[in-house]
C-alpha positions in Angstrom: -164.1 -273.2 -46.1 -164.9 -276.0 -48.6 -168.8 -276.5 -49.6 -169.9 -279.8 -48.0 -171.5 -281.1 -51.4 -170.4 -279.9 -54.9 -172.5 -277.1 -56.2 -174.4 -276.9 -59.4 -175.5 -274.3 -61.6 -179.0 -272.9 -61.5 -180.7 -269.7 -63.1 -182.5 -267.4 -60.4 -186.4 -267.1 -61.1 -187.1 -264.7 -58.2 -186.2 -264.3 -54.6 -189.0 -263.7 -51.6 -189.9 -263.7 -48.3 -186.3 -263.2 -47.7 -185.4 -266.7 -47.0 -187.0 -268.2 -50.2 -185.6 -268.5 -53.8 -187.1 -270.2 -56.9 -184.4 -271.3 -59.2 -184.2 -273.3 -62.8 -182.0 -276.2 -63.0 -179.9 -276.8 -65.8 -182.3 -279.8 -66.8 -185.0 -277.6 -66.6 -186.5 -278.4 -63.3 -187.6 -275.7 -60.9 -186.7 -275.9 -57.3 -187.2 -273.7 -54.3 -183.8 -273.2 -52.4 -183.0 -271.5 -48.8 -181.5 -268.3 -49.3 -179.6 -267.5 -46.3 -179.0 -263.7 -46.4 -181.5 -261.9 -44.4 -180.1 -258.2 -46.1 -181.4 -256.4 -49.2 -179.3 -258.5 -51.7 -179.0 -255.3 -53.5 -178.2 -256.0 -57.2 -177.7 -259.9 -56.3 -181.3 -261.2 -56.8 -182.2 -260.0 -60.5 -184.4 -262.7 -62.1 -182.3 -264.5 -65.0 -178.9 -264.4 -63.0 -176.8 -267.4 -63.1 -176.3 -268.4 -59.4 -175.1 -271.7 -57.6 -176.8 -274.2 -55.6 -175.4 -276.7 -52.8 -177.8 -279.6 -52.6 -178.3 -281.5 -49.0 -180.2 -284.7 -48.4 -180.8 -284.0 -44.7 -183.9 -285.4 -44.1 -184.3 -282.4 -41.2 -184.0 -279.8 -43.8 -187.7 -278.9 -45.9 -185.8 -277.3 -48.6 -183.1 -280.0 -50.7 -181.2 -276.8 -52.0 -179.3 -273.9 -50.5 -178.6 -270.8 -52.6 -174.6 -270.1 -52.1 -173.2 -267.9 -54.5 -174.2 -265.4 -57.7 -171.7 -265.9 -60.7 -170.9 -262.6 -62.5 -169.3 -261.6 -66.6 -165.8 -262.5 -66.4 -165.7 -265.6 -64.2 -166.2 -263.4 -61.1 -168.5 -264.8 -58.0 -170.2 -263.3 -55.2 -170.9 -265.3 -51.8 -174.6 -264.8 -50.8 -174.7 -267.0 -48.0 -173.9 -264.7 -44.6 -172.9 -267.9 -42.5 -170.1 -268.5 -44.6 -167.7 -265.7 -43.6 -167.3 -266.8 -39.8 -166.8 -270.2 -40.9 -164.1 -269.1 -43.7 -162.7 -266.3 -41.2 -162.2 -268.9 -38.3 -160.0 -271.3 -40.3 -157.7 -268.1 -41.2 -157.8 -267.4 -37.8 -156.9 -270.3 -36.3 -154.0 -271.1 -38.9 -152.7 -267.6 -38.4 -153.2 -266.6 -41.5 -154.6 -263.1 -41.0 -151.2 -261.0 -40.3 -152.8 -258.5 -38.3 -154.1 -260.8 -35.6 -151.8 -263.8 -36.2 -150.6 -263.2 -32.6 -153.4 -264.7 -31.2 -153.5 -268.4 -30.4 -156.6 -268.9 -29.1 -159.9 -268.3 -30.8 -163.3 -268.4 -29.3 -166.4 -267.9 -31.6 -170.0 -266.4 -30.2 -169.0 -265.2 -27.0 -171.2 -263.1 -24.9 -169.9 -259.6 -24.2 -171.4 -255.8 -23.9 -175.5 -255.4 -23.9 -176.7 -258.9 -24.3 -174.6 -259.6 -27.3 -172.4 -262.0 -28.7 -168.9 -261.1 -30.1 -167.9 -263.2 -33.6 -164.6 -264.1 -32.4 -162.4 -263.2 -29.4 -159.1 -263.9 -29.4 -156.8 -264.0 -26.4 -153.2 -264.7 -25.8 -150.8 -264.5 -23.0 -149.1 -261.1 -22.5 -151.7 -259.5 -24.8 -154.9 -257.7 -24.5 -158.0 -259.3 -25.2 -159.2 -258.9 -28.9 -162.8 -258.6 -30.1 -163.6 -259.1 -33.5 -166.9 -258.5 -35.0 -167.4 -259.5 -38.7 -169.5 -258.3 -41.5 -170.3 -259.8 -44.8 -169.8 -257.2 -47.7 -171.8 -258.1 -51.4 -173.0 -254.8 -52.6 -171.0 -253.2 -55.2 -172.3 -250.2 -57.1 -169.6 -248.7 -59.2 -167.0 -251.2 -60.8 -164.4 -252.5 -58.3 -165.6 -250.8 -55.4 -167.0 -253.0 -52.7 -169.5 -251.1 -50.2 -171.6 -251.7 -46.6 -174.3 -251.8 -45.6 -176.4 -252.6 -48.1 -179.9 -251.8 -46.0 -180.3 -250.0 -43.1 -178.7 -251.8 -39.8 -179.3 -250.8 -36.3 -177.7 -254.0 -35.0 -174.5 -253.1 -37.1 -174.5 -249.7 -35.4 -175.2 -250.9 -32.0 -172.1 -253.5 -32.5 -169.7 -250.4 -33.3 -170.6 -248.8 -29.8 -170.0 -252.0 -27.7 -166.6 -252.5 -29.5 -165.5 -248.9 -28.3 -166.7 -250.1 -25.2 -164.2 -252.8 -25.1 -161.5 -250.6 -26.4 -162.2 -248.3 -23.3 -162.0 -251.1 -20.9 -158.7 -251.9 -22.2 -159.1 -254.3 -24.7 -158.2 -254.4 -28.5 -161.4 -254.2 -30.8 -161.4 -255.1 -34.7 -164.3 -254.3 -37.2 -163.8 -256.9 -40.0 -165.4 -256.2 -43.2 -165.1 -259.6 -45.2 -165.8 -258.6 -49.0 -167.4 -261.7 -50.6 -166.6 -260.4 -54.2 -163.9 -261.5 -56.7 -164.7 -258.3 -58.6 -163.4 -255.6 -56.1 -160.3 -254.1 -54.7 -161.6 -251.1 -53.1 -163.8 -250.7 -50.2 -166.0 -247.9 -48.5 -168.8 -247.6 -46.0 -172.5 -246.3 -47.9 -173.0 -243.5 -46.0 -176.1 -242.6 -48.1 -177.5 -246.0 -47.5 -177.3 -245.9 -43.7 -175.6 -242.4 -42.5 -176.5 -243.4 -38.8 -173.7 -246.5 -39.5 -171.2 -244.2 -41.1 -171.3 -241.9 -38.1 -171.0 -244.7 -35.7 -168.4 -246.0 -37.2 -166.4 -242.9 -37.4 -166.9 -242.5 -33.6 -165.9 -245.9 -33.0 -162.9 -245.5 -34.9 -161.9 -242.2 -33.1 -161.9 -244.3 -30.1 -159.4 -246.7 -31.0 -161.9 -249.3 -33.1 -159.5 -251.1 -35.7 -161.0 -251.2 -39.1 -159.6 -254.4 -41.3 -161.0 -255.2 -44.9 -160.5 -258.3 -46.2 -160.8 -259.9 -49.8 -162.0 -263.5 -50.5 -160.9 -266.5 -53.0 -164.4 -267.8 -54.2 -165.3 -270.7 -56.8 -167.8 -273.5 -56.5 -165.5 -275.4 -54.2 -165.6 -273.0 -51.4 -164.6 -269.6 -50.1 -161.4 -268.8 -48.4 -160.0 -265.6 -46.9 -157.7 -263.5 -48.9 -155.6 -260.5 -48.7 -156.6 -257.0 -47.3 -158.2 -254.5 -49.5 -157.8 -250.9 -49.6 -160.3 -249.2 -47.6 -161.9 -245.4 -48.9 
């Protein structure tokens, strides 16, 4: 998934009201950018961080910049836009680039299922059980090389795990897919100390047959692509 407009570097001044971020451009101008991330963004919203913004000239948008990336030391990146994972994964799924799911040729997004929910992707193929794929963006890292999810309590995520387990009970396949939107991590684990209920719900869902798939990403100011599998602890 390539960004529609070339990104420009900036420095974060502050993030506030969850969806707003004041930033300083290289020419010294201060602008307000849209932050497409409702989460806590733990460790990613400290004043002074180098970030990357996507400009736009859409007259329908009040803000002319969108915050897309955080740049870390060593040239590593974290993607902070929570809409990106599904766009990047859709391309990978449609091109058969996710080996564990490559047998499915039909990819449908945002399909209603369960108790008034929508599954991120419903994969279908003659001769195979339908496959329900729920996607979570992973951006938290509190130890070098280790990515964690979630970064805050997620009752919605816990609900999704129960609904995936229900799909398995009905004879379908269900996959909880964690997309690690960081280029500095090669391991993954659940942040049970942050949300014990979610960790317990995952253990129950996994025991019921819900599969876990963790993928890395290739990230640059040009775009974000789904990458190779990452080991889960």
